[in-house]
N, C-alpha and C positions, 0 to 999 in steps of 0.2 A: 583153590583158595577162595574164600568168601569175597564177593564183589558187591560194593554198594550199588544199589539200583540207580542208574542214571536217569534223571528227570530232565526233560527238555527245557532249555532256557526260555522258550516262548510260551510255557504254560502259565506264567504269572504275568499279570498286567496290573500296573498301578496308575495313579492319576497322571504321572509324568511320562509313562511309557508311550511308545508310538503305537497306538491302537490301530487295528485294521479298520478301514473306512466302511467295509461291507457290513451290512446288518446293524448299522449304528444310526441313531437319530441325531447324533452329533458327528461331525466330520473331523477326523484327526489326520493330518497330512505330515509325512516325514519331511523335515526341513534341514536335513543333515548334509545334503549334497549340493554341488555346484556353487561353492563360495569362492571368492577371490580374497587373497590375503597379502598384506604388506607389513613386514616387521619394521617398526620405527614410526615416528609421528610424521604427519604430513598435513598440510593446510588444505581445507576444502574437500576432504574425502567424503563428507556427508552429502555433498551436492549430487543431484541426479546427473549433471553434465560432467562430473569429474572423470578424467581419463585414467582408467586403471588397466590399460592394455598390457603393461609390463608386470602386473601382479601375478602371483602364483595361484593355480587352481588347487583348492584344498577341500577336504570333507571334514565334517564334525563327527566325532570328537577330534580336537586339534590342539596341539601345543605350539606356542609361538616360536619355539626353536627346538629342533631335535637335539638331544643332549647325549654325550657319550655315557657309557655305563657308569663309570665311577666319577660322578660330577660334583662331589662334595667340595666344601671350602668356598662357598659363595660363587660358584662358577656358572650357575644357572642364569639364563637370560632374565634380566629385570628391565622392563621398559614398557614401551607402548607398541601396540599392534592394531591394525585396522582390518576389519572384515567387511566385505560387500557381497550382497546377493541380489540378483535380478529375478523377479518372479511375477506370475500372473494369477489373478483371482477372477473366477467366473462371475459374470453379472448376475447369475442365479443366486449368488450369496449377498446381493446388494442390501437386503433388509435383514441380514443375519448379523450376529455379533462375531467379530474376528479378533483373535488374540494370538499372541506368540508366547509359547511356554519354553523357557530356558531352564534346563536342569542344573546348570552350574557354569558360571563364568568367573575366571580367576584374574584379579580379584575385584576391581572396580570397573564399571563400564558405563558408557552412554549409548543409547539406542536412538537412531535417526531413521525416519521413513520419509522418503521422497523429499529429503532436505530439511525436514522438521524434527527437532528433538522431541521425542515422546516419552522417554524414560531414562532415569539414571538409577544405578543400583550399586550398593557397596557390599562387599563380602563375597568370598568365592565358594562357599560350601553349601549354600542353600539356594534353590532356584527361585525364579520370579516370573511374573506374567506381565506382558506389555499389551495393552489394548490398542489395536490398530484400526478399529472400526471407523473412526472419523478421519482417517488419513489415507485410506486405501483407494487406489485407482482400480476401476473394474474394466476388465477386458483390454487392459494395456499394461505395459511394464511398470512394476514398482521396483524401487531400489531401496534396500535395507542396508544401512551402514552401522557398524558397531565398533566403537573405539574402546579398546581394552588396555588396562595398565595393571601391572603386578609389581610396581615399585613399592618400597617400604612405605607403610602408612600407619602411624601410631594411633590413628583414630579407628581403624578397621581391624577387627580380630583376624588373626591372633595378635596383631599389634607389634610384635617384636621384630626388629630388623632381621632380615634373612641371614645376615652374616653371624648372628648370634642364636639362630633358631636351630632346633634339633631335627628339622626336616626342611623340605623346600616347598615353596608355593610356586609351582610351574604356571606360567601365564597362558591364557587363551580361552576360547569357547570349548571347554574340555568335556562337557557332557551333552547329552542329546538336546536337540531343539525340535519343536513341533508346532505346527500351525493348527489352531483349534477354531472350528466354526460351529456355532450353536444358534438355535432360535433365540429370539429376544426373551423368551421364558426358558430359563435354564438353571441347572445346578451349578453353583459357583465353584471356583477354585479356592481351596483353603488359604493359599498364599496370596490371593488377590482380595478375598472378601474382607480380611482384616477384622474378623470377629473373635472375641474371646470365647474359647471353647466351642467354636462354631466354624462356619464356612465349609462348603463341600459336604461330604458325608462323614459323620463321626459315629463310630460303632463302639458301644461299651457292653460289657457283660457283668452286670451287678451281682448276679447270682449264678453259680455254676456248680453242677454236680453231675455224676454219671447218669442220673435219671432225668434231669431236666436242666436247661439253661435259659436264663432270661436275657434277651437281647434288647438293648436300648439303642435307638437310631435317631440321630439328629441330622436332618437334611435341610440344607439352606438353598432355597429357591429364589431366584431374582426375576422380577418382571420389568423388563425394559420397554414394554409396550406403552403406548400412550393411553391405553384403555385398561379397564379391569380385566383380569384373567381368571376365568373359572378353572381352577387348578385342582388336579387329582394327582396324588403321589402314591404309587404302588411300589412297595419294597418286597422282593422275593428272595428268600434264602434257599439256595440250590446246592445239593450235595454233589459228590463226584460222579454219581450215576445219572445226573441230570434231573433228579427228582426234587420237586419243590417241597421243602420240609416246613416252611412257615411263610406266611404272607400277612402284610399289613397294608391297609388302604386308608388314606386321609384325603379330605377335601377342604378347600378353602378358596375364598375370593381374594386374590392378591391385588392390591391397589396398583395403579400405574406408577412406574418409576419407584417401586418399593420392593421389599423383599419379605420372605416369610420363612421362619424356622419350623419345620414339621417334626414334631416329637412322636415317635412311634415305638411300640414295644412288641416283640415277638417272643414266643416260647418254643424252644426246640426240645422235643422229647427224645430221651436217650441219645444225646449228642455224641458225635465223634470228637474227642478232645485233642487239641493240638499239643504235641510233645516232641522234643528233639528225636525221640526214637520212632515216632509215628506222626509226622507233621501233616495232619489232615487239614485241608483247606476247603472251606465253603466259598461259594460265589454269591455275593449280594448284588442283585440287579435292582437298580433304582430307576423307575420309569415315571416321567413327568408327562401328564396329559393336559391339554388345553381344549376345553369343549369336547372332550371324549377322544381326542386325537393325540397320539404320542408325539411329543415335540423334542424330548431330550431323554437321554439314558446314560447311565454310568454303570460300569462293572467294577466291583471292588472285591478282591480276594480277602478273606478273613479267616481267622482261626479262633476257636472257642477254647479259652483256658483261664485258670484262676491262679494268680500269683500271690505268694506271701513270703515274708522273711521272718525268721525267728532267731533267737540268740544262737541256736546251734546250726543255722544254715538256711538254705533256700528251699522253698517248697513249691512244687508245681502241681496243680490239681490235687492238692492235699497230700502229696507224697514228696518226701525229701529227695532232692536231686543234687548230687555233688557236681560242681561246675569245674570242668577242665577246659580252659580257654586259652586263647592266644590273642595278642595285640596285632592289629593289622594296619599298616599304612597303605594308602591307595596308590602309591607311586610304582611305576613300572620302568624297566630298562628302556632307554631311548625316548619313549613318548611321555615320560613323566606321569602326570595324573590323567592324561587323555586316552583312556582305554574304553573300548566299546562294551556293549552289554555282555557279549559272550565271554570276554576276558574277566569281567566282574563275576560272572557265573562260575568260571573255572576256578577262581580263587575260593569261592564259597564251597565248591565241590571238593577241592583239595583239602581245605580245612576239615570238612566232614569226614572224608576218607582217612584223614590223619588222626582220627580218634578224638577230635575236639567236639564238644557239644555247645560251645559258646565262643563268642569273639567280642573283643572290645574294639570298637571303631575309633581308634586313637588317631589324632586328637581333634576330631571334627566330624560332622555329619557326612556320611559317605554316599555313594551313588544309590539312587533309588533301585537300580538294577541289582546292585549287590544285596540290598535288603530284601528284594523280591526273591532272590536265590536263597537267602537264609530262611525265609518263610517256607519255601517249598522243600528245601533239603533238610531242615531241622537244625538250625544253629541259633541259639539265643544270642541276643545282641545287647551290649551296653552302648547306648548312643551318647556321644560326647559333644558338648558345644565347643567351638573353636577356641583354643587357648593353650599356651605353653610358657610357663615361667615369665609371665608378664602381667602386670596390672597397672592401670593408669587412673588417676583421679579425674581425668578429663571427662567432662559431662558427655561429650559425643561418644567417646569410647565406651563408657558405662551404658549409655543408651543402646549402643550396638550389641553389647553382650546380652542385654535383656531381650532385645529383638531376636537374637539368635535362639534364645530359649523358647520364645513364643513360636517362632517359625519352624524349628526342628520338631516341636511337638505337634504342631498343626500338620506338618508334612507327613510324619511317620507314626502318628498315634494309632493307626489301624493295623500296623504290622504286628502279627502275633509274636514274631521273633523278638521284638524289642521289649525287654523286661526290666531294664534299669536305665535311668537317665542321669548322666553326669552333668548336672547343671552347676558346674564349677569350672574354673580355669586351671587346667592341669598344673600342679606344683607351683601355683602362683600365690603371692602374699596378699590374698584378698581380705579386706576387713570384714568384721561381723555385719556391718551395715549393708555391705554389698550382698553377703550371703543371705541376709533376711529378704532383700528384694528379689534375689534370684529364685529362692525357694517359693516365695509368695507368687511370683510370676508363673512358675510352673504349675502350682496348685490350682490357680484359677483357670488355667488352660485345660487341665485334665482333672476335673473333680471326681471324687469317688475314692475307693480304697485300693485302686490298682496302679497308683503312681508311686514309684519308689525312686528316691533321689540319693545320689552318692557324692561324697568328697572324701579327701584324706581326713583322718581323725585328728583333731586338735582341740584346743580349749575353746575355739570359736565355732568350729563346724559342728561339734557334737550337739549343739543346741538347735540345729536346724535340719540336718540331714538324717533320714531314717535308715540309711545303710552307709557304713563307713568302710574305708580302706585302711589297712594297717593299724588295727586296734591293738597296739602293743607298746609297752614301755621298753626303753633301751636295755633294761636288765631282764627282759623276757616276761615280766608280769603283765597281767591283763588289767588295763585301767578302767574298763567298763564291760563286765561280763554279760550284761544284758543287751549290748549293742550288736546287731547283725554285722558281720564283716567279711570282706573278701580281700585278697591281695591282688591289686590291679596290675602289678608288674613284678616279675621275678625272673631269674635266670640270666641276668646280664650284669656286667660291670662296665660302666662308661669309660673306664681307663683300660679296659682289656685290650690286648695286643694280638690280633689274629695271626700276624706274621711270626710271633713267638710260638705258636701252636701249643700253648699251654694254658689257655684262658677260656672264658665264657663266650668268646667270639671266634668263629671258625669259617674258613672259606675254602672252596675248591681250588683257589689259586695256589694253595700250598699242597700239603699231602693229607692223607687220612689221619695223621697223628692229631692234628688240631680238632678234627671232628670227634675223635674218640675222647680226647681230654675234655671237650665241651660236655659230652654226655656224662663223664665221671663227675664233673663239678655240678652239673644240674641234678644228678641223682643225690649228691650230698645235700644240696639245698632242699630238695623235696623231702628228704629224710630228717629235716630239722636243723641242719647245720646253719649257724649264724656267723661263722667266720668268713670274711671276704676272701681270704687266701684260699679257703676250701670251697668256695662257690656260693656261699650264702650271704645273708645280710640280716641284721637284727630286726629291721622293720618289715621283713617278709612275713612275720607272724609264725615262723617255723613250718609253714605249709602243711604237709601231711602229718607232721608231728603235733599239730594243734587239733585237739579233739572237737573244737567248735567252729573251725573255719568253714565258710560256705563254699569255698573254691578259690581258684587263682587263675591268672592269665599270664602265660609266658611272654617275656619280651625277647623276641618277637616272632610273628609268623614269617615275615619276609625281611631279608636284608633291605636297607634303604640308605639313601645319601642325605647329607645334612648341610645346611648353609654354614653351620658353625665349625665344621671339621672337614678337612680334605680327604680323610680316610673314611671309606664306606663303613657303615655300622654293620658288621658281619654277625649280628645277633640272631638272625633268622633261623628257623628250622628249614627254610627254603631260601634259595638264592634270590637276588633281584629278578632273575629270569624265571623264578618259581621252580627251579629244579631242586629236588629234595636232597637234604643233607642227612647224615646219620640220625641227628636229633629228631627229625620228623618221625622216624620209625620208633625211636625211644618212647615218645609220648603217645604214639598210636597204641603201643603195648599196654597203656594204662587202662584201656577200656576192656570190659568183660567179654571174653570170647563167646559167652552164651548169648550175648545181646545181638539179635539178628541185624541191628542197624550197623554193627561193626564187624562182628565175627572173629574167628581165630586168625592169628597172623604169626609169622616168624620172619626175621631179617638178620642177616650177618653184617655187622658193622666193620667191614674190612674189604679192601680190594685185593688182599693177599699178595701185595707187591712190596711190602716194607718189612724186611727181615727183623729190624729192631722192634717192631710192634706186633708182628703177626705170629709169634709163638703163643701168645695169649689171644684167644678169639672171643670177642664180645658179641653176644646175640641178644636180640630183643624178641620177646614172645609173650603172649598172654595165654598160652596153652598150658595144659596140665604138666607137660614134660617136653624137653627138647633133646633130640639126639643129634650128634655131630659126627660127620664123616669127612675124612681127608683122603683124596685119591682112592675113594671106595673102601677105605679102611675105617672101621668103626672106632671112634675115639672116646665115646662115652655118652652117658645119658644123665640129665639132671632134672629133678622134678621142681615144679614151681613152689611146692610146699617147703622143700629143703632149702631152696634158694631164697625164700622170704627172709631168712635171718640176715642176709647181706644188707637189707634196708627194711627193717621191720615196720617202720611207720608207713612207708610206701605201700607195702603189702597189706597192712591193716586197713588202708583206705581203699583197697580193691585194686591197686595198681600192681604192676609186675616189674620188680627190679631186673636190671640186665643180668644175663647169665655170663659168667666168665669161665671159659674152658682153658686151663693151663696145659698146653700140649708138651711143653718142655723143649721144643725146637721149632724152627721155621722150616717149612717145606712148600715150595711153589707147587701150583697145580690147582686142583678143584676142592673147594669146601662145600659141603652140603649140610644144611640144617633141616631137620624134620620136626614139625610141631605135632605133638601127640595129645589127643583128647580121649580119655578112657581107654588108653593103650591102642588107639587107632590113629594112624597118620592122617592128618587133615590138611596140612599145608607144608610146602617145601620151598626153600630158598637156596639158590646155588650161586657161588662166586668162583670165577676162574681168574688165575693170575694173568694179567694182560701181557700179550706178546707184542711184537713190533707192529706198527700201524700197517694195515692191509687194505682197508677200504673205508669209505664214509657211509653213514646212514642218516637219513632225514626222518624225524618222527614228529608227530603232532600230538599235543596233550590229549589224553583220554577224556572223553566227554563231548567232543565235537563230532557230530554225525552228519550235519548238513553245512553247506557253504553257500550262503545266499549272495547273489549278485545284486547288491543294493547300492553300491558305491561308497559305503561308509563302514561296513563291518570289517573286523580285523581277525586274523588268524595267526597265532604265534607258532613257531616251530623251532626244533633243535637240530643242529648238525653235529653228529658224533663221529669222532675218530675211533675206528674199531680195528681190532686184530682179526685174524682169519676166522676166529670162532664167533665173531660178533660181539666180543667183550669191549667195552669202552676202555681206551688206553688212558686210565686215570693217572694222575701225577705220582711219580715215584720220588721226584725231587721238587722242592718248592720252586714255583715259577715256570715249571715245564709247560711248554705251549707249542701249538702248531698254528701256522697262519692259514686261514681259510678265506677264499674268495667266494662270495655269495651273490647270486643274481636271481631276479624273479622276472618272468615275462608272461605275456598272454593276458588273461583276464584279472590281473592284479599287479601290484607293484611292491617293491621292498621299501618299507618306510625308512627314509634317511639313508638309503643305500648309496646315493651319489654324493654324500658329504664325508670326505675323508676324515675330518676332525672328529666325527662321531665314533670311529672305529668299528663300524658295522661291516663294511667290506672295503679292503680286507680286514679280517677280524682275527684276533689272537684267542685261541681257545682257553678256557679255564677248566681244569680237570678233564681235558679231552673233549669239551663241549662248547659249541658256538650257538648263537641264538639270533633269531630275526623275527620281525612282525610284518605280515602282509596286509595291505589295504586292498579289499576287493573292488573290482571295477563294477560298473552298473550293468554291463551286459554279460549274460551267461557264457561260459566257455571254459577253457583249460588254463589253470594257473600252473606254470612250470617253474619249479624251484631247482636251481642248479648250484652245486658247491664243488670246489676243487682246491687242491693244495699245490704248492710249487713243486712238491715231490711227485706229482702226477696222479694222486688219488682224486677221484671225482665221483659224483652221484647226481642223479636227477630224479625228481619226484613230481608227479602230476596230481593236481587237485581239480576236480570238476565242480564248477559252481552252477547253481540252478537259479532260475528266475525267482525274484523275491516277491513276497505277497504284500509288502507294505505299500500303501498309497503315497505317492510323492506329490509335492506341490509342483505346479506347472512352471517350468523354467522360462525365464524371460530371455530376450535377445541381449547378448553380451559379447565382449571380445573373446577370442579363442585363447584363453590362458593356458600356460604350460603346467602340466601336473607337477606339483611341488616335488614329488618323489622321483621325477625324471630330469630335474634340473641338476646339472653337474656343478658342484661347488668346489672352488679351488681350496687346497689345503692351507691352513693357517698355522702360524707359529705360536705356540703357547708361551705366555710370559710367566716368569717365576712368581711364586706366591710371596707376599710381603714378608712373611715370617722367615723366608729363606735368606733375606739380606741382613737379618739381625745377627750379631755376633755374640754368642753366649759367653759369659764369664764363668770360669771354673770356680765354684764356691766350696767344693769339698775341702774341709780343713780350715776354712775361714772362720774366725770367731763369730759366734751366733748366740744371742741371748733373748729370753722371753721374760717379760714382766707383766703380771706377777708370775713367779716361777711355778710351773706345774709340769709333772711328768718329765723332770729335767733330763733323765737318762735317754729320752727319745727325741729331745730337741735337735741333735745333729742330723736326724733323719730328714729334716726339712730341706736340707741342702746336699743330700748324698747322691743326687742324680738318678734316683730310682723312685718312680711314681707308685711302685707297689708297696713302698714303706711310707711311714708318716708319723705325725705327732697329733695328739688330741689334748685339748685343754681339760684339766681336771676341775675346772671351776666355771661358773657362769658369770663371774665378775668381769665387768668392763670398765675402762678399755683394756685391751691386750696390746702390749707393746713388743713387737718383734724387730730386733735390730741386727743388721749384718755389718760386720767390720771388714771391709775389703783390704785393709792394711796399706793400701796405696790409693792415690787419686786416679779416678777413671772418668772418661767421657761417657756418660750413661745415655742410652737411647731407649730404654724401656725395661719392663719387668713382666713376669708371668707368675700367677699363683695357681697351683693345682689344688683345689679344695678337697676336703676329705669326703664330702657327701654331695652328690649332684643335685639334690632337691632342696638343700638349704639356701638361704639368702644371707649375704654378708654386706655390711657397710664398713668401708675402710678408707683410709687416706694414706698417701705416701709422702714422706719428707726425706730430705737429704742434708748432709752436713760434711764439711771438710775437717772439723775439729771435734765433733761430738758434743759441742755446746750450743752452737748457733745453727738453727735448722731452717731450711727453705722448703715450703710445700710445693711439690710438683704435680700432685693429683689430690684433689680434695673431695671427700664424701662420695667415693665410688660405691654404687649399689650393684652388686653382682650376684648372680645365681651360681650355684656350685658347678654349673656347666659352662660358665663364662671363663674359660681357661686359655683364651687367646692372649697373646702379648698385649700389654698396655703400653703405648708409645709415649715417651716424653724425651726431652732433650735437655741435659744438664751437664755443663762443662765443669769438671773438677769436683768430684764428690768421693769421699772415702766411706762414709757411713750411709746406710739406707735403712729407713725405719718404716715399718708397716704398722699403722695404728688401727686395730679392729674395734669398732665402737658399738656394733650391734649384730644380731643374728635373728633369723626367723626360720622355723617356728621357735617359740620361746623355750621349748623343752630341749632344744639341741645345744650342743657345745661346739665351739670352734674346733675344726680339724683341718689340718693342712698336710697334703702329701708331699708337695714340693714347691719351692720358690726358685725362680730363675731370674737372673739379671742379665742385661745385654749392654754391650759397650766395648770400649777399647781403653787400654792403659794409656795414661797421658805421658 
């Protein structure tokens, strides 16, 4: 079977990465290890003399609290945490510039060095730089203290309280930290320089063809000397063979305490162009000389490519490319967002191997390491500013949103993978005045014709953004045929029920049935279905059935948890632990088998352990034909051409609809599918019916070949319950599970393994699989992973770690803290969610009216107890008056509205009455998004009538739709 070539994680270096100190004129030291941490606020922790003996020893990336896998419903820790680090700096650096580079701290923080506050930063998704030069002690201990808080902050993006947010903002120093030492004459950091369209190194390609490419380079050099600096800048572009393909040299006399922008231009003859199918990267080496001596240098990876959008789609290097993408959240099981570089790389690799050529980084700028991996592996990226269904007119909030735009462009403008910038707040009711500022901010930061900006299509955005999402009217017509468009999210329904195994969300917690039905519904959507019941939605733009769509991004790549809902969003093609579901292979089959970047594939969407499902066998393949065998008996062959009729629009776009083999009966045993190309077998996939558990297996994701002993790296692993044939014992019944005890010893530790509340050890399998993450120790040796069940099954796996090459900052003298992962934490009792103490009132059959009357026959569906049904207004007239007659007086404690569309915004109020004539307002002017479906609490004694008055909706083209109204209380 074709295998994607694995590219080492460490082949790509960007400004924030931890560069090796050797052969560099600047020194970059790893600052990730030997930190102390205390969860909670405390007085005086910034002081040098503060006693931190009882704090925990941690490494970065770090989350302030290890969380259980399914941590939705606002269960994630929100509060304060303190970090302290003792370190030494050699006196040899006394006249150098010393700064600390943070890749990401969630979400607001204060930085103290030796008791003095030197920096504050707001926002968790973009890094920052703290200049330590004037506060460093040389040849003796320094104490760095960082106070972090991730409490709700309406002034800091995304701004929305976590309990209403569609994801979690896990707190902590969750991305890399490095110590940077440069000469006083140096190339600036773009996030510190604060220059419009400047700072650091900025590479542009104003003219690109197969014969030649023009390269414009702006390099910002700062002179912190007290004298003039005779400065020479040499920029060399080097290919993969180490050959210099172009060079530019510039000279200038830079004034003391001033800076200089060097503008250079190179020409590359017959360039290798960057493309997802062949992601060729050049290295730009920037050398700064003072009086003929090299004093600073930076290495920047870059790709030469030309972007354009037209009404019929996206063009790369002059050739149309159909975008098959996925939305990615950065959260992981247990560690939240605090994942190391290799885990970021594994996500990008899995996306690429899954047939995707693009990823939407929803809904915030993601790790520099993830973008590096996308550059090297060939994944186009939509970069998003932080935001989700929230906008505030507060000046501080607005200023933060504009700063986010500036800084994400400055940080990531050199990544060839980034092709579209979402300078908009996802699904938020932003006014035209804000859009105008947002777009103008982006355009001055990245001048030229290679900046493309995106937002949802509406009456305001169409005047500002040059690429739109969802360019479609509700009746399916095209409101602006000249506007390039993509569908940013498809393949999910926010009210889907994974436990029902009949919807767009599916989980290994249950059986294969849910994953099969998810694939059926998603193919319906791809083929142009617009009915929600059948898997589509009108604003998806009909996907493959739309001849001019540029591409689309499935929601989502990975399962994730949300502050707004206790139930995990099982919308991913992979689990939270990144284990693939059937849908992963369904979308992998959409790529051309002849494309060497992907190749031919075949996959059987079955465990062959469910008689009610497995008489019909679903197979994914992009081959010319598929043959199916059961227990070595040939069952039939189906060609891709004849199968195209099952989803003609999918096939017409170059994708492969699933193959269904109707065998007429179920039979346990072995299923084998063979993919054929030109009548030659090229790939095979086999499934065996699981037998009883026989042994355990430990596996590590493909793509990890080395295991550095650096004290901060992470390695994920799976523990599989297998039968005697090595087949995973997948669920035959919903909730089927095995308890597995996991331990890690030697040169690593099991993250969170001693915290019973996390469910890491002991752990209940999902679909026969358990999961853990190892933190590597700083000394090379053997990591021993052991797993066992109470039934007596056990396994042991050894990983050998090797000495790391990264240069570390010298550790200072500090107390002997206890490794956080070796501290035994007592079990805690969970409290019931607030919604569990509400008593729902049965509304089925209670009189219900809507004024003005529209779609009268569907009005009873508002209170039928079924969120799959509902009512939609046939008018845009306001106000809408919805009244429920309870027929008796009730003590009311709250209500809940399940709106019909998740991305709409509603303004409504609630009044109550005992006689239907005199009304009391209990909730006034609530402004809710379509995903604000948590109960609204109020206390009203004695009410028979409840009235909901809807007075407005956004976007303006929408109509009010309600799936369900619930009331809570008790009869008086």
